[in-house]
C-alpha positions as CSV (number, residue, x, y, z in Angstrom):
1,M,0.0,0.0,0.0
2,S,1.6,3.2,-1.1
3,K,-0.9,6.0,-0.3
4,S,-4.3,6.8,1.1
5,I,-6.8,9.5,0.3
6,G,-9.1,10.7,3.0
7,I,-12.6,11.9,2.1
8,T,-15.8,12.8,4.1
9,T,-18.6,10.4,4.5
10,S,-20.9,12.5,2.3
11,Q,-18.2,12.5,-0.5
12,W,-18.0,8.7,-0.1
13,E,-21.8,8.3,-0.4
14,T,-21.9,10.3,-3.6
15,L,-18.9,8.5,-5.0
16,K,-20.3,5.1,-4.0
17,T,-23.6,5.8,-5.8
18,R,-21.6,6.7,-8.9
19,L,-19.5,3.6,-8.6
20,Q,-22.6,1.4,-8.3
21,K,-23.9,2.8,-11.6
22,D,-20.6,2.2,-13.4
23,Y,-19.6,-1.2,-11.9
24,P,-21.4,-4.4,-11.0
25,L,-22.4,-4.9,-7.4
26,S,-19.8,-7.6,-6.9
27,V,-17.0,-4.9,-7.5
28,T,-18.4,-2.4,-5.0
29,A,-19.5,-4.8,-2.3
30,V,-16.5,-7.2,-2.2
31,R,-13.2,-5.8,-0.9
32,W,-10.9,-8.1,-2.8
33,K,-12.8,-7.5,-6.0
34,M,-12.7,-3.8,-5.6
35,R,-8.9,-4.0,-5.0
36,E,-8.5,-6.2,-8.1
37,V,-10.6,-4.1,-10.4
38,M,-10.2,-0.5,-9.2
39,G,-6.8,-0.8,-7.4
40,F,-8.0,0.4,-3.9
41,V,-10.2,-0.6,-0.9
42,V,-12.3,1.6,1.4
43,R,-11.5,1.9,5.1
44,E,-13.6,3.8,7.7
45,H,-11.6,5.7,10.4
46,I,-13.4,6.9,13.5
47,E,-11.7,9.5,15.7
48,D,-13.4,10.1,19.0
49,S,-12.8,13.1,21.3
50,F,-13.6,12.7,25.0
51,D,-14.4,15.1,27.7
52,Q,-13.5,14.1,31.3
53,N,-15.5,15.6,34.2
54,K,-14.5,15.9,37.9
55,N,-15.9,12.5,38.7
56,S,-13.3,10.9,36.3
57,R,-16.0,9.7,33.9
58,K,-15.4,10.1,30.2
59,Y,-18.0,11.5,28.0
60,L,-18.0,11.5,24.2
61,K,-17.4,15.1,23.1
62,S,-17.3,14.6,19.4
63,R,-16.8,12.0,16.7
64,K,-15.2,12.5,13.3
65,I,-15.6,9.8,10.7
66,T,-13.3,9.8,7.7
67,M,-13.3,7.4,4.8
68,F,-9.9,6.4,3.4
69,L,-9.3,5.0,-0.1
70,D,-6.2,2.8,0.4
71,C,-4.3,2.4,-2.9
72,Y,-2.8,-1.1,-3.8
73,N,-2.2,-0.7,-7.5
74,E,-0.7,2.6,-8.7
75,S,-1.8,2.5,-12.3
76,K,-5.4,1.4,-11.6
77,F,-5.7,4.0,-8.8
78,T,-4.3,6.7,-11.1
79,F,-7.0,5.9,-13.7
80,F,-9.6,5.9,-10.9
81,L,-8.4,9.4,-9.8
82,L,-8.5,10.7,-13.4
83,K,-12.0,9.4,-13.9
84,Y,-13.6,10.3,-10.5
85,S,-11.5,13.3,-9.3
86,D,-14.6,15.6,-9.4
87,Y,-16.2,13.4,-6.6
88,L,-13.1,13.8,-4.4
89,D,-12.8,17.6,-4.4
90,N,-13.0,19.4,-1.1
91,S,-15.7,21.9,-2.2
92,G,-18.5,19.4,-1.6
93,K,-20.1,20.2,-4.9
94,N,-20.1,16.7,-6.4
95,R,-22.0,15.8,-9.5
């Protein structure tokens, strides 16, 4: 694995909808098939922030969920980036 790209969950949902239109369900639902066909797999990363009060109890303050696209095949992943880069922009205005 050489690189990862982090995207928001809303960007992932938009991208996933587009991928399901372009590829069969077996490619988007099965990790090894996604890795074989598109050159990457999807990983969810959850980062929790806790707040501790005076009674030494921890309370969840916030939760940030990031989706990572982990690259396994440079050429396939580069093609994917060229084809779907408009879904990965940071402006949130995906097509």
